[in-house]
N, C-alpha and C positions, 0 to 999 in steps of 0.2 A: 628521711622525709624533708622536703624543701619548704622552709618557712619564709623564704625571701619574698619581699613585696615587689611585684612586677608592674610596669606601666601597662595601662590599657592601650589599645591601638591609637586612640585619640591622644592620650598623654604621651605616647612614644613619638607621635608625629610632632607634637608641640616641643618636645625635648630636642628633636632634630632641628626644628626651626630656631629655637633659642641658641643652640650650639653653633649653628651656621651664622647667626647674627653676631654672636660674640667673637667668632673667628675673624670677622671683618671689622667689628667696631672697637675691639680692645687694642689700643696702641701697643706695639712691641716695645715702646719706650717706658711703659709703666713698670716701675720697680716695686719689689715686694720686700721692704725692709723689715728687719726683725722688730724694731721699735718704731711704731707709727708716729711717735712724737718727733722723729728725725725727718719726717716727710718735708720736702722742699715745696715752695709755692708752685713750681713748675709741675711737680708730681700731683699736687692738689688740682691744678688746672686740667691735667690729663684726665683725672677722675671726673671733674665737672663736665668735660666734653663727653665722656661716656654716659654720664647721668642724663645729659640732654638727648643723646641718641636713644637711650632707654625711654625717656619721656615722650619722644616722638611716637613711640609705639604704645604708649600707655603702660609701660612696664616699670617705670621708676616707682610709682605707687600703684601697683597692679590691682589692688583690691578696691581702689577708689572708683566711683561711678565714671563711666565714659564721658558723660556730659561735662564733667569737671576736669577732664584730662587724664583720668585713670584708665585702667584696663578692664575693670569690672570682671576680673578673672575668678575662677573657682579656687578654693583653697589648694586643690591638688596642683593646679598650674602655677600658683604663687610659690608653692613648695619646690616645683621644678626650677623656677627662676632662681630661687635661693640656692638650690643644689648645684646648678650649672655655674653660677658665679663663684660659689665656694670651691668648686672643682679647680678653678684657675686662680684661686687665692684672693678673690675679691668678695665684696658683700653687696647687699641691696638695701639702701643706695650704696654706690661704690665709694662714698666718702661719708665721714661722720655727719649725720643729719638728724640727731634726736629732736631738734627743733621742728623739722619738717614732719617727722613721725608723730610728734605731739600737736604741733600747731595746725596741720591740715585736718586731722580728725576733729580737733576742737572746733574749728570753723564749720566743718561739715555738720556737727551735731548742734552747735549753739548759734551759728551764724544765720543771718537772714538770707533770703534768696539772692539779694544783691551782693552780700558778702561772699557767698559761694561762687557766684558767676564772676566776680571781680578778682578774688584772691586765689581761688583753688587752681584754675588752669595753669597760671605761670609757676605755681609751686610744683604741681604734678608733672609739668613738662621740664622741670629742672632749670627754668629760666631765672628764678629768684631763690634766695635762701631766706628762711624764716627762723625765728628763735623765740623761745618763751622766757620772759624776764621775771624772775622771782627774787633772786639773791640780792641783799642790800647790806650796807655796813651795819654790823651788829645784829643782823637778822637771819643770816644764812638763807635757807629756803623756807623758813618758818613764816607762814602767812600772817600769823598773829603779830609778827614783828615789823611788818611793812610800814614804812614811813612816807613813801612817795604818795603825793596827794593828786587828786583830779577834781577840780572845782568847776562846776558848770558855769559857763559864761555865754549866754545866748545860744547860738548854734554850735558852740564848741565846748570842750572841756580843756582846762588849762592844767597841764601836768608839771609838777615840780618834785624833784628827787633824784636819787642816784642808784643805779644798779651796778653791782660789781661781780667780777669773775664770770663774765658772760661769755661762754664759749661760742665762737662764731659771731658774737655781737658786732665786732668791727666790720665784718663783711656781710652781715645780714641786710636784706632789703626790706623785709617786713618783720615787725616785732610784735609779739603778743605780750602786752604789758599789763601787769596787775598793780592797781593803785587804790588808795583810799578815797572813796566818794562820800563817805560819812565819817567825820572825825570821831575818834574814840579808841580805847584800847581793844585788843583782841582782833579776831579775824572777821568780825562783822563789818559791813560797810565797804567791802572790797569789790571792785569792778574790773572787768577785762576790756582792754582797748587794742585795736590794731593800729600801730604807729608805723608810718612809712619813713624811710631814712632821710627823706628830703623835707620833712616837716620843720618849720621854723622853731627854734628852741631846743632841738635835739642835736646832741653832738657826742662824739667819741672822745672822752677826756684823756684816756690812756689806752694805748694799744701795745700789747706785747708782740713784738715783731716775730719772735721765734714761733714757728708753727707748733700748735699743740696737738692734741689727740687726733689722729687720722688727718692731719693737715689743717686743723682749725686754729683760729686766732682767738685769744682771750682778751677782753677789754673791760674798761669801766665806762658806762654809758650815763650821760647826764641829761636830765630834762629840766630846762630853765625857762619857765613860762612857755612850755611847748604847747601849741594850740592844735588840738586834735578834733576833727569834726565829730559832732555828736553821733552821726550816723555810723562811726567806727566803733561804737560801744557794742560789745559782743555779749549776748546772754542776758542783757538787762542790768539796770543799775543795782548795785549792792548784792549781786548774785555771783561774784567772782569765785567764792569757795566752791560752789557747785560746778562752775565752769572748769576750774583747774583740776578738780577731782575726776 
């Protein structure tokens, strides 16, 4: 008796489409090293190129809505994409992007319509990298230990603090930052903000040049009176615990 799961005709046609696309889009220069921590910057860029090609089809984040740059694909077709990339030794996304996998859905669920229209398409198309910033000196990823503050000042919040060991932080374009908007111990009073890399007062204080996991860089990010527009608050003030969960 055969218990193998077979594609439906529609799924089979999609698999053929995906395989034909990958045959053309995957550079023969892509290497498959045993330890992804040994990936060079050039290898990372080859994977970014593939990510953008996938994004053009809505396949980089295939389950995201089409209106935001995703593919709005069924679970079966998403599985086929993963299966076909795995077959040739790659992943979806083809580079380490936990920030995108967490940041994009967070904005989709908690963001305003303006947030979604502004931030999701470039993420889903692979044009920008995003990352979630939790870890701090002495706090790890413990929300209750966050010391970074965000104080309201007119139409802006002013962020002060340091985030450390941020994978992809030095090369990220959009950062989802968690900071204290209500002083006091514990995880209460935390809010989430979208911070863009060119905001005044934001800087990469330390960057580890050696590429990390799947070609990522790790760094220390500093907010020194960084002014963030109040409209970049995600999920409402003091609601960061619900957002990050």
